[in-house]
Wavefront OBJ file of the C-alpha trace (Angstrom):
o trace
v 130.260 35.378 -143.891
v 130.108 33.145 -147.166
v 132.646 31.602 -149.172
v 134.926 33.633 -151.304
v 133.445 34.217 -154.836
v 135.831 32.468 -157.512
v 137.242 34.998 -159.994
v 135.034 33.560 -162.612
v 131.917 34.234 -160.472
v 133.169 37.673 -159.992
v 133.872 38.604 -163.420
v 131.775 41.229 -165.031
v 129.893 41.797 -161.830
v 129.269 45.361 -160.607
v 130.464 44.693 -157.472
v 133.982 43.014 -158.487
v 137.030 44.649 -156.871
v 139.256 42.018 -158.285
v 142.867 43.812 -158.618
v 142.042 46.475 -156.121
v 143.838 47.404 -153.088
v 141.593 48.761 -150.186
v 142.799 50.240 -146.860
v 140.716 50.245 -144.072
v 140.969 51.974 -140.739
v 139.539 50.681 -137.691
v 139.245 47.365 -139.117
v 139.760 44.982 -136.396
v 136.060 44.927 -135.102
v 132.643 46.020 -135.904
v 131.838 47.984 -139.374
v 135.234 48.160 -140.303
v 135.926 44.277 -140.096
v 132.525 43.694 -141.791
v 133.885 46.083 -144.560
v 137.554 44.405 -144.944
v 135.871 40.921 -145.142
v 133.075 41.706 -147.503
v 135.672 43.703 -149.750
v 137.976 40.571 -149.489
v 135.109 38.538 -150.454
v 134.870 40.532 -153.410
v 138.595 40.333 -154.693
v 140.173 43.272 -153.155
v 143.357 43.210 -151.471
v 142.825 44.347 -147.896
v 144.997 46.493 -145.626
v 143.366 45.809 -142.005
v 144.399 48.549 -139.764
v 143.765 49.591 -136.231
v 145.798 50.680 -133.083
v 146.352 46.987 -132.031
v 148.151 44.865 -134.219
v 147.135 41.369 -132.735
v 143.631 42.332 -133.048
v 144.257 42.832 -136.866
v 145.991 39.755 -137.445
v 142.922 37.850 -136.035
v 140.718 39.485 -138.848
v 143.803 38.842 -141.369
v 143.869 35.414 -140.761
v 140.167 34.573 -141.242
v 140.375 36.692 -144.407
v 143.047 34.309 -145.470
v 141.349 31.130 -144.471
v 138.556 32.191 -146.527
v 141.137 32.553 -149.768
v 141.298 36.196 -149.496
v 144.441 38.400 -149.547
v 145.047 40.620 -146.674
v 147.662 42.252 -144.449
v 147.620 43.543 -140.910
v 149.264 47.249 -139.936
v 148.925 48.885 -136.544
v 148.172 52.503 -137.093
v 147.150 55.036 -134.425
v 144.673 57.705 -136.774
v 145.770 60.761 -134.390
v 149.448 60.723 -135.618
v 150.040 62.077 -139.012
v 153.488 59.666 -139.154
v 151.349 56.312 -138.744
v 149.111 57.482 -141.554
v 151.945 58.337 -143.872
v 153.783 55.000 -142.891
v 150.707 52.903 -143.302
v 150.098 54.648 -146.765
v 153.805 54.210 -147.696
v 153.860 50.298 -146.478
v 150.882 49.628 -148.619
v 152.330 51.385 -151.855
v 155.779 49.484 -151.495
v 153.895 46.342 -150.904
v 151.023 46.428 -153.532
v 151.597 49.315 -155.694
v 149.183 51.652 -154.509
v 145.765 52.343 -153.021
v 142.584 52.032 -154.909
v 139.867 52.053 -152.323
v 140.266 54.273 -148.692
v 137.695 53.649 -146.061
v 137.993 55.890 -143.102
v 136.026 54.327 -140.700
v 138.198 54.725 -137.333
v 136.588 57.146 -134.808
v 136.195 57.760 -131.093
v 134.016 59.364 -128.705
v 135.393 59.995 -125.150
v 132.397 61.840 -123.869
v 128.718 61.448 -123.400
v 126.797 64.480 -121.800
v 126.202 68.139 -122.291
v 128.372 70.315 -124.401
v 129.007 72.588 -121.453
v 130.760 69.998 -119.502
v 133.090 68.923 -122.069
v 136.657 69.175 -121.681
v 138.595 70.821 -124.190
v 140.746 67.646 -124.346
v 137.991 65.404 -124.960
v 136.628 67.953 -127.815
v 140.263 68.126 -129.305
v 140.328 64.159 -129.464
v 136.961 63.908 -130.959
v 137.665 66.550 -133.904
v 141.194 65.586 -134.485
v 140.542 61.773 -134.584
v 136.988 61.995 -136.395
v 138.104 64.589 -138.988
v 141.526 65.859 -139.149
v 142.959 62.160 -139.290
v 140.644 61.655 -142.349
v 141.754 64.921 -144.005
v 145.217 63.956 -143.491
v 144.691 60.390 -144.971
v 142.726 61.602 -147.541
v 144.960 64.120 -148.752
v 147.975 61.493 -148.518
v 145.965 59.161 -150.624
v 143.895 61.093 -153.342
v 146.838 62.170 -155.426
v 148.178 58.831 -156.508
v 144.310 57.689 -157.131
v 144.066 60.825 -159.320
v 147.433 59.996 -161.358
v 145.907 56.464 -162.083
v 142.973 57.936 -163.015
v 140.340 55.883 -160.728
v 139.773 55.716 -156.920
v 137.174 55.448 -154.251
v 137.229 57.009 -150.627
v 134.518 56.089 -148.526
v 134.183 57.893 -145.208
v 132.276 56.336 -142.401
v 130.020 59.023 -140.996
v 127.004 58.935 -138.874
v 123.088 59.950 -138.997
v 124.273 62.113 -135.979
v 125.217 64.192 -138.385
v 122.041 65.226 -139.263
v 120.510 65.549 -136.001
v 121.069 67.889 -132.949
v 122.163 66.131 -129.929
v 122.262 66.814 -125.824
v 124.467 64.200 -125.176
v 126.557 63.404 -128.484
v 126.913 67.054 -129.906
v 130.654 67.246 -130.728
v 130.384 63.784 -131.922
v 127.648 64.599 -134.278
v 129.415 67.763 -135.214
v 132.419 65.868 -136.383
v 130.376 63.549 -138.221
v 128.674 66.600 -140.138
v 131.935 67.471 -140.970
v 132.980 64.349 -142.492
v 129.940 64.779 -144.871
v 131.483 68.104 -145.905
v 134.986 66.505 -146.332
v 133.356 63.935 -148.816
v 132.047 66.778 -150.836
v 135.149 68.844 -150.889
v 137.111 65.782 -152.096
v 134.433 64.893 -154.499
v 134.760 68.556 -156.142
v 138.508 68.625 -155.546
v 139.709 65.193 -157.048
v 136.776 64.419 -159.560
v 138.709 65.518 -162.394
v 140.942 62.507 -161.495
v 138.262 60.132 -161.518
v 138.288 59.878 -157.794
v 135.000 59.314 -156.040
v 134.340 60.390 -152.358
v 131.288 59.593 -150.561
v 130.052 58.990 -146.974
v 128.073 56.312 -145.319
v 125.965 57.062 -142.269
v 124.819 54.205 -140.233
v 122.143 54.826 -137.648
v 122.447 52.702 -134.230
v 124.701 49.493 -134.882
v 125.222 46.887 -133.077
v 129.079 47.241 -132.000
v 131.434 47.536 -129.489
v 131.835 51.273 -130.297
v 128.153 51.916 -129.627
v 127.630 49.332 -126.950
v 126.713 52.221 -124.340
v 123.847 53.177 -126.567
v 122.334 49.624 -127.346
v 122.903 48.291 -124.041
v 121.053 51.147 -122.062
v 117.557 49.752 -122.238
v 115.511 52.982 -122.330
v 118.080 54.421 -124.961
v 117.540 51.018 -127.108
v 113.705 51.295 -126.714
v 113.571 54.716 -128.000
v 115.606 53.954 -130.905
v 113.698 50.887 -131.986
v 110.528 52.784 -131.245
v 111.333 55.404 -133.761
v 112.743 53.176 -136.318
v 110.488 51.635 -139.038
v 112.193 48.290 -139.166
v 111.832 48.084 -135.648
v 115.440 46.977 -134.707
v 119.032 48.278 -134.669
v 121.546 47.234 -137.479
v 124.276 44.770 -137.718
v 127.730 45.642 -139.038
v 127.336 43.547 -142.273
v 124.675 45.555 -143.257
v 126.782 48.406 -143.722
v 129.448 46.544 -145.701
v 127.420 46.436 -148.547
v 127.153 49.968 -149.258
v 130.744 50.238 -149.308
v 131.457 47.603 -151.490
v 128.890 49.157 -153.825
v 130.797 52.634 -153.619
v 134.093 50.766 -154.153
v 133.250 49.003 -157.070
v 131.622 49.390 -160.658
v 128.333 50.288 -159.304
v 129.498 53.355 -157.662
v 131.369 54.802 -160.381
v 129.176 57.676 -161.026
v 128.387 58.450 -157.612
v 130.486 61.172 -155.537
v 130.131 63.818 -152.881
v 127.139 61.839 -151.393
v 125.849 60.423 -147.939
v 124.332 57.241 -147.988
v 122.038 56.709 -144.913
v 121.618 53.172 -143.464
v 119.453 53.505 -140.351
v 116.552 51.208 -140.730
v 114.542 54.251 -141.618
v 115.028 56.356 -138.486
v 115.357 59.666 -139.936
v 112.539 59.194 -142.116
v 110.425 58.087 -139.292
v 111.606 60.173 -136.451
v 109.746 62.944 -134.904
v 110.726 64.859 -131.756
v 107.538 65.524 -130.768
v 106.634 61.715 -130.541
v 109.385 61.329 -128.190
l 1 2 3 4 5 6 7 8 9 10 11 12 13 14 15 16 17 18 19 20 21 22 23 24 25 26 27 28 29 30 31 32 33 34 35 36 37 38 39 40 41 42 43 44 45 46 47 48 49 50 51 52 53 54 55 56 57 58 59 60 61 62 63 64 65 66 67 68 69 70 71 72 73 74 75 76 77 78 79 80 81 82 83 84 85 86 87 88 89 90 91 92 93 94 95 96 97 98 99 100 101 102 103 104 105 106 107 108 109 110 111 112 113 114 115 116 117 118 119 120 121 122 123 124 125 126 127 128 129 130 131 132 133 134 135 136 137 138 139 140 141 142 143 144 145 146 147 148 149 150 151 152 153 154 155 156 157 158 159 160 161 162 163 164 165 166 167 168 169 170 171 172 173 174 175 176 177 178 179 180 181 182 183 184 185 186 187 188 189 190 191 192 193 194 195 196 197 198 199 200 201 202 203 204 205 206 207 208 209 210 211 212 213 214 215 216 217 218 219 220 221 222 223 224 225 226 227 228 229 230 231 232 233 234 235 236 237 238 239 240 241 242 243 244 245 246 247 248 249 250 251 252 253 254 255 256 257 258 259 260 261 262 263 264 265 266 267 268 269 270
């Protein structure tokens, strides 16, 4: 990551997040970490959150070394009390939350839906949808009271496609897109914007099973116009845009960042 920009160089920028407080779930690695680092680079005070505090503290240390401001918080997204405690501590420490990035998600099962256990189904839907529903409902009211706020939910191109191996995960990601639309309508009068980012296959630990499986990687790259998979930092730029002045008239939308895969994909060619 490049050195932190000076306040003077950020002034007036469409991507200036100076004075903003950003909470990012699942921020200890992958896409969440990239978003946390880039938002800090653009001036935001960042809450780096995940289940493991030590992993969060590593990210925070790196942000501080580059001149940014951040703090680590352990939070299990499946526990409502953990989410409430994170919101309360952030508000007490920094006065409120201006930017919320719901990035944390799970996918404990890969295979046909007929063989998926009820427990695995509940875990996917509760972690990927209900936790976002809870957290957004905790944060949106305070954003509306201040007359400004940005909610960003990390979805997936899986939310646009049927799948014979990731069906319920795809279902949860389609639900996240609808959640963003609902939030946009419900809170738009308070100048709260809610959007999704739908990445394609990104080189993260979360998606390791996909990009480390040779035939899956080959098939994905074959049907991706840019002929490669993505990197976490290639998602972060869109998050900064949506959080900053550049995204102030955009709400209820889903930005697809997939190297062109949806544009070029045809099942007939598989």
